[in-house]
C-alpha positions in Angstrom: -11.1 42.9 -26.7 -12.7 40.6 -29.3 -15.5 38.2 -28.5 -13.1 35.3 -28.6 -10.1 35.9 -26.5 -6.9 35.0 -28.4 -4.1 33.5 -26.3 -1.2 31.1 -26.5 -2.4 28.5 -24.1 -5.6 27.4 -25.8 -5.4 24.7 -28.4 -8.1 24.6 -31.1 -10.3 21.5 -31.6 -8.6 20.2 -34.8 -5.1 20.6 -33.5 -6.0 19.1 -30.1 -7.5 16.0 -31.8 -4.5 15.6 -34.1 -1.8 15.8 -31.4 -4.0 13.9 -28.9 -4.5 11.0 -31.4 -0.7 10.9 -32.0 -0.1 10.8 -28.3 -2.5 7.9 -27.8 -0.9 6.1 -30.7 2.5 6.5 -29.2 1.3 5.4 -25.8 -0.5 2.4 -27.3 2.7 1.3 -29.1 4.7 1.8 -25.9 2.3 -0.4 -23.8 2.2 -3.1 -26.5 6.0 -3.3 -26.7 7.0 -2.6 -23.1 8.3 -6.1 -22.5 10.8 -5.8 -25.4 12.3 -2.5 -24.1 15.2 -2.2 -21.6 13.7 -1.8 -18.1 15.9 1.3 -17.6 18.5 3.1 -19.8 20.6 3.6 -16.7 21.5 7.2 -17.4 23.1 9.4 -14.9 21.6 12.7 -13.7 24.2 14.7 -15.7 23.4 12.7 -18.8 19.7 13.4 -18.4 20.4 17.1 -17.8 22.4 17.2 -21.0 19.6 15.5 -22.9 17.0 18.0 -21.5 19.1 21.0 -22.3 17.4 24.5 -22.3 18.5 25.5 -18.8 16.5 28.7 -19.1 12.8 29.3 -19.4 12.0 30.1 -23.0 11.2 33.7 -23.7 8.6 32.8 -26.3 6.2 29.9 -26.4 6.8 26.7 -28.3 4.0 25.0 -30.3 2.1 22.3 -28.5 2.7 19.6 -31.1 6.5 20.1 -30.9 6.4 20.0 -27.1 4.4 16.8 -26.9 6.5 15.1 -29.5 9.7 15.9 -27.5 8.1 15.0 -24.1 7.0 11.7 -25.5 10.5 10.9 -26.7 12.0 12.0 -23.3 9.7 9.8 -21.3 9.5 6.8 -23.5 13.2 6.5 -24.0 14.7 7.8 -20.8 12.6 6.4 -18.0 12.5 3.4 -15.7 9.4 1.3 -16.6 7.6 -0.1 -13.6 5.1 -1.6 -16.0 7.8 -3.9 -17.4 7.1 -7.5 -16.6 10.5 -7.9 -14.9 10.0 -4.9 -12.6 9.5 -6.5 -9.1 11.1 -3.8 -7.0 9.6 -2.0 -4.1 5.8 -2.1 -4.3 5.0 -0.1 -7.4 2.6 -1.9 -9.7 2.2 -1.9 -13.4 -0.5 0.7 -14.1 -3.8 -0.2 -15.7 -4.3 1.4 -19.1 -7.8 2.4 -18.2 -6.4 4.3 -15.2 -4.2 6.3 -17.5 -7.2 7.2 -19.6 -9.1 8.1 -16.5 -6.3 10.5 -15.5 -6.6 12.2 -18.8 -10.3 12.6 -18.5 -10.0 13.8 -14.8 -7.4 16.4 -15.8 -9.5 17.6 -18.6 -12.5 18.3 -16.4 -10.2 19.4 -13.5 -12.6 19.2 -10.6 -11.5 20.4 -7.2 -12.6 17.5 -5.1 -12.4 19.5 -1.9 -16.0 20.7 -1.8 -19.1 19.2 -3.3 -20.2 22.4 -4.9 -16.9 22.5 -6.8 -17.0 18.8 -7.8 -20.5 17.4 -7.7 -20.0 14.2 -9.7 -16.4 13.7 -8.8 -17.3 13.9 -5.1 -20.0 11.2 -5.5 -17.6 9.0 -7.5 -15.0 9.3 -4.8 -17.6 8.4 -2.1 -18.7 5.4 -4.1 -15.0 4.4 -4.6 -14.4 4.5 -0.9 -17.4 2.2 -0.3 -16.2 -0.2 -2.9 -12.7 -0.3 -1.4 -14.1 -1.1 2.0 -16.2 -3.8 0.5 -13.2 -5.1 -1.5 -11.1 -5.7 1.7 -14.1 -7.2 3.6 -15.0 -4.4 6.1 -18.3 -2.5 6.5 -19.2 -0.1 3.8 -20.1 2.3 6.6 -16.3 3.1 6.8 -15.7 6.6 5.4 -12.5 8.1 4.1 -10.8 9.7 1.2 -8.2 9.2 -1.5 -4.7 10.6 -0.8 -1.3 10.5 -2.5 0.0 7.2 -1.1 0.9 5.2 2.0 2.6 7.9 4.0 -0.4 10.3 3.6 -2.9 7.5 4.2 -1.3 6.5 7.4 -0.7 10.2 8.5 -4.4 11.0 7.9 -5.4 8.1 10.2 -2.7 8.9 12.8 -3.9 12.4 13.3 -7.5 11.2 13.6 -6.3 8.7 16.3 -4.3 11.4 18.1 -7.4 13.7 18.2 -9.7 10.9 19.3 -7.5 9.5 22.1 -5.7 12.5 23.4 -7.1 14.9 26.1 -10.1 16.7 24.8 -8.5 20.1 24.9 -5.6 19.1 22.6 -6.9 21.2 19.7 -6.8 24.3 21.8 -3.9 23.7 24.1 -1.7 21.5 22.0 0.5 18.6 23.3 2.6 20.8 25.6 -0.2 20.8 28.2 -0.7 17.0 28.2 0.2 15.7 31.7 1.0 12.2 30.4 3.4 11.0 27.7 1.3 9.9 24.7 2.6 6.5 23.4 2.0 4.5 20.3 2.8 0.8 19.6 4.0 -1.0 16.5 6.3 -3.9 15.5 10.0 -3.4 14.6 9.0 -4.1 10.9 6.6 -1.2 10.7 7.2 1.2 7.8 9.2 4.3 8.4 6.0 6.5 8.1 5.5 6.1 11.8 8.7 7.8 12.6 7.8 10.7 10.4 4.4 10.9 12.0 5.5 11.2 15.6 8.1 13.8 14.6 5.8 15.9 12.4 2.8 15.7 14.7 4.4 16.5 18.0 4.8 13.2 19.9 8.5 12.7 19.2 10.4 9.5 18.5 10.5 8.5 22.2 6.8 8.0 22.0 7.1 4.9 19.8 7.3 1.5 21.5 8.9 -0.8 19.0 7.5 -4.3 19.8 9.6 -7.3 19.1 8.5 -9.8 16.5 7.9 -13.6 17.0 9.5 -16.4 15.1 7.2 -15.8 12.1 8.1 -12.1 12.1 4.7 -11.0 13.4 4.4 -8.5 16.2 4.6 -10.4 19.5 1.2 -9.6 21.1 2.3 -10.9 24.5 5.1 -8.3 24.6 2.7 -5.7 23.2 0.3 -6.1 26.1 3.1 -6.2 28.7 4.5 -3.0 27.3 1.1 -1.2 27.4 0.6 -2.2 31.1 4.1 -1.0 31.9 3.4 2.4 30.3 0.2 2.7 32.2 2.0 2.2 35.4 4.6 4.8 34.5 2.3 7.8 33.9 2.1 7.3 30.1 -1.1 7.5 28.0 -1.2 4.8 25.3 -3.3 6.0 22.4 -2.9 3.6 19.4 -1.5 0.3 18.2 -0.5 -0.2 14.5 -0.9 -3.6 13.0 0.7 -4.3 9.6 -1.1 -6.2 6.9 1.8 -7.1 4.7 5.1 -5.6 5.9 7.2 -4.1 3.2 10.2 -6.3 3.6 8.7 -9.8 3.8 4.9 -9.4 3.3 4.1 -10.8 6.8 0.6 -10.0 8.3 0.4 -9.4 12.0 -2.1 -11.2 14.2 -4.8 -8.5 13.7 -7.5 -10.2 15.7 -5.2 -10.4 18.7 -4.2 -6.8 18.4 -7.9 -5.8 18.1 -8.7 -7.6 21.4 -5.8 -5.8 23.2 -7.0 -2.4 21.8 -10.5 -3.0 23.1 -9.2 -4.0 26.5 -7.2 -0.8 26.9 -9.4 1.5 24.9 -6.8 2.2 22.2 -7.2 3.2 18.6 -6.5 0.2 16.3 -4.9 1.2 13.0 -3.9 -1.2 10.2 -1.2 -0.3 7.7 -2.5 -2.4 4.8 -1.0 -0.1 2.2 0.4 -3.1 0.3 -1.1 -6.4 1.5 -4.7 -6.0 2.6 -6.2 -6.3 -1.0 -5.3 -10.0 -0.7 -8.2 -10.3 1.7 -10.4 -10.5 -1.4 -9.1 -14.1 -2.0 -11.2 -16.6 0.0 -8.2 -18.8 1.0 -6.4 -15.8 2.5 -9.4 -14.3 4.3 -8.5 -15.8 7.7 -5.1 -14.2 7.5 -6.8 -10.8 7.8 -9.2 -11.8 10.5 -9.7 -8.8 12.8 -9.4 -6.2 10.1 -13.1 -5.4 10.3 -12.5 -4.2 14.0 -9.9 -1.6 13.0 -10.6 2.0 13.7 -8.7 3.0 10.6 -7.0 1.3 7.6 -4.5 2.5 5.1 -4.4 0.9 1.6 -2.8 2.0 -1.7 -4.7 1.3 -4.9 -1.5 2.2 -6.7 0.1 -0.8 -5.2 -1.9 -4.0 -5.5 -4.9 -2.7 -7.4 -2.7 -1.6 -10.3 -3.8 2.0 -10.3 -1.5 4.7 -11.8 0.2 6.9 -9.2 -0.9 8.6 -7.1 -3.7 6.7 -5.3 -3.6 6.0 -1.6 -6.7 5.6 0.6 -7.6 6.1 4.3 -10.6 4.3 5.6 -12.0 5.1 9.1 -14.8 3.1 10.9 -16.4 6.3 12.3 -15.9 9.1 9.7 -16.8 11.7 12.3 -13.3 11.3 13.7 -12.0 12.7 10.4 -14.3 15.7 10.6 -13.4 16.2 14.3 -9.8 16.3 13.3 -9.8 18.3 10.0 -12.9 20.4 9.6 -12.8 24.1 9.7 -15.3 26.8 8.6 -13.7 30.1 7.8 -16.0 32.9 6.6 -14.6 32.7 3.1 -15.9 29.1 2.6 -19.3 29.4 1.1 -19.8 25.6 0.7 -23.5 25.6 1.5 -25.9 22.6 1.1 -29.6 22.3 0.4 -31.9 22.0 3.4 -32.9 18.4 2.6 -29.5 16.9 1.8 -26.1 17.4 3.4 -23.3 17.3 0.8 -20.0 15.7 1.8 -17.0 18.1 1.5 -13.7 16.2 1.4 -11.7 19.1 2.7 -13.2 18.2 6.1 -11.8 14.6 5.9 -8.1 15.3 5.4 -5.1 17.6 5.1 -5.8 19.0 1.7 -8.3 21.7 0.7 -7.7 21.6 -3.1 -7.7 18.0 -4.2 -7.3 16.4 -7.6 -9.7 13.7 -8.9 -7.7 10.6 -7.9 -10.7 8.5 -7.5 -11.7 8.3 -11.1 -8.9 5.9 -12.2 -9.5 3.6 -9.3 -13.3 3.7 -9.9 -12.8 2.8 -13.5 -10.4 -0.1 -12.8 -12.6 -1.6 -10.1 -15.4 -1.8 -12.6 -13.4 -3.0 -15.6 -11.7 -5.8 -13.6 -14.5 -6.7 -11.2 -14.2 -8.7 -8.0 -13.5 -12.0 -9.6 -11.0 -10.4 -12.0 -9.0 -9.0 -9.0 -9.1 -12.3 -7.2 -7.6 -13.9 -10.3 -4.9 -11.3 -10.7 -3.8 -11.0 -7.1 -3.8 -14.8 -6.7 -1.6 -15.2 -9.8 0.8 -12.6 -8.4 1.1 -14.7 -5.2 1.5 -17.9 -7.2 4.4 -16.3 -9.2 6.0 -15.3 -6.0 5.7 -18.8 -4.7 7.2 -20.1 -7.9 10.2 -17.8 -7.5 10.7 -19.0 -4.0 10.6 -22.7 -5.1 13.1 -22.1 -7.9 15.4 -20.3 -5.6 15.1 -23.1 -3.0 15.9 -25.7 -5.7 19.0 -23.9 -7.1 22.4 -24.7 -5.6 23.6 -21.1 -5.9 20.5 -19.5 -4.3 19.3 -19.4 -0.7 15.5 -19.0 -0.3 14.8 -16.9 2.8 11.1 -16.0 3.0 7.8 -16.0 1.1 4.6 -14.2 2.2 1.8 -12.9 0.1 3.5 -11.8 -3.2 7.0 -11.1 -1.7 9.9 -13.5 -1.9 13.3 -12.9 -0.4 16.5 -14.9 -1.3 20.2 -14.3 -1.9 22.9 -15.5 -4.2 25.4 -17.9 -2.5 28.4 -19.0 -4.7 29.3 -22.6 -4.7 33.0 -21.8 -4.2 34.8 -19.1 -2.3 34.0 -17.2 0.8 30.6 -17.7 2.5 30.8 -15.7 5.7 28.0 -13.4 6.5 29.8 -10.1 5.8 31.0 -11.4 2.4 27.6 -12.6 1.3 26.0 -9.4 2.4 28.5 -7.4 0.4 28.2 -9.7 -2.6 24.4 -9.4 -2.7 24.4 -5.7 -2.3 26.8 -5.3 -5.2 24.7 -7.8 -7.2 21.5 -5.8 -6.5 23.2 -2.6 -7.7 24.1 -4.3 -11.0 20.6 -5.7 -11.5 19.0 -2.4 -10.9 21.1 -0.6 -13.5 21.4 -3.4 -16.0 18.1 -2.9 -17.7 16.9 -6.6 -17.6 15.5 -6.9 -14.2 14.7 -4.7 -11.2 14.5 -6.0 -7.6 14.9 -4.3 -4.3 16.4 -5.5 -1.0 15.5 -6.5 2.5 17.7 -7.2 5.6 16.4 -10.3 7.4 18.1 -11.5 10.6 21.2 -9.5 9.5 21.2 -11.1 6.0 21.2 -8.8 3.0 18.6 -10.3 0.7 17.3 -9.8 -2.8 13.6 -9.0 -2.6 11.0 -9.5 -5.3 7.5 -8.1 -4.9 5.1 -9.3 -7.6 2.3 -6.7 -8.1 2.6 -6.7 -11.8 -0.2 -8.1 -14.1 2.3 -8.4 -17.0 4.7 -10.7 -15.2 4.5 -14.4 -16.4 5.9 -17.8 -15.4 8.5 -17.3 -18.2 9.6 -14.0 -16.7 10.2 -15.7 -13.3 12.3 -18.5 -14.9 14.3 -15.9 -16.8 14.8 -13.9 -13.6 16.5 -16.9 -12.0 18.9 -17.2 -14.9 19.7 -13.5 -14.9 20.5 -13.5 -11.2 22.7 -16.6 -11.5 24.6 -15.2 -14.4 25.1 -11.8 -12.8 25.8 -13.3 -9.4 28.7 -15.4 -10.8 30.1 -12.4 -12.6 29.9 -10.2 -9.4 31.5 -13.0 -7.3 34.4 -13.4 -9.9 35.0 -9.7 -10.0 35.3 -9.4 -6.2 37.7 -12.4 -6.2 39.7 -10.8 -9.1 40.0 -7.5 -7.2 41.2 -9.4 -4.1 43.8 -11.3 -6.2 45.2 -8.1 -7.7 45.7 -6.7 -4.2 
């Protein structure tokens, strides 16, 4: 074997620079012109499979330049662009350009942020990022945690820590089968579906959930919550945690977190906040009171890839006492040689969550937090809320739209024709068909919510490219397509 090993996977410096520069040029052009591109080409799976071709793995390798040129074409011309200014669907933000560059740098170094010895600087950057995120939302920087893939994993990580902390002390040895009392958890009916996954996957079962009714403002009814906890205590159950929501996914409502905190203290329950979407708004002074009580939470989930504009994937779990994470996840098999010096104890993130091997998710978040700064995020998040409020006002003013709700940066409304049927079933069907058209039309992308049995169009503004002009144009698009959809339904009925 020669001194320099020859192989087909390495790319020499000159070629790497050449194809890398071309890729950056193509990405730069894409970002600069994203607002002028169709939001989606609306291609079917079979069409995409035909475009991809090559159903078999190639026998011989293909040059890197050729591959990257083709991959660039495939992604830039056959994707849905959540960075488009009229993408207001679900809660996926436009991604910060510096975050994309951060991912490139992180992948190039390729640290395994599971153990400090494998990722010395990456570990310290993630620790600092966790502190900054805690500071960002207004809780103590003594909270510890880690970066995960997204909201489900952030909530799962906290859920397991809560289960370990509040279950019988022998649960790690004997499991749930030997618990004498039924473990119960409490959340509002608007809580994200992650909780159902958690109780199924982690042994409590769906019957352990107590779905608490919401009040007139769609917040969890804390009076009913406390009554339910008392009833369970009288019936040989063991309540272990309450989940408050800081920005529910359908309407953006924030629960009465301070009230939930008081109840959890009274009954010695773990207080978890699902703030995956909404809790970054706590950085804005005029919304600070809305999140009063968050600093008392035992754990908090938030997603930088939602309202902090980080590229996917970037979720985060924060825990008031990080020892609970170590108690839940730490293990020390003999093949782990992750030693530390005598005078300093290094943090190993494998002890904080479900993963051992972990990518360097923190870098893109760390970079964005510094590039934008606290005041910059206050401006961006506040502007998103103002645009959502504008959409609500314009919907309220239009004779063919019915404004339903507006909280944080989420507005819900529906199309209501001036003539023709207006019963609940018809309007639900009409708006469902309208949403399907909007999602595939390439001009605009919204999602849906069902509020008091009304099928509503839902717009979530977590997009730093969206402008007042976009909101005004969105109204026009919805009216135009709403009229068309209504006419098509009437025409089909007439033919019958």
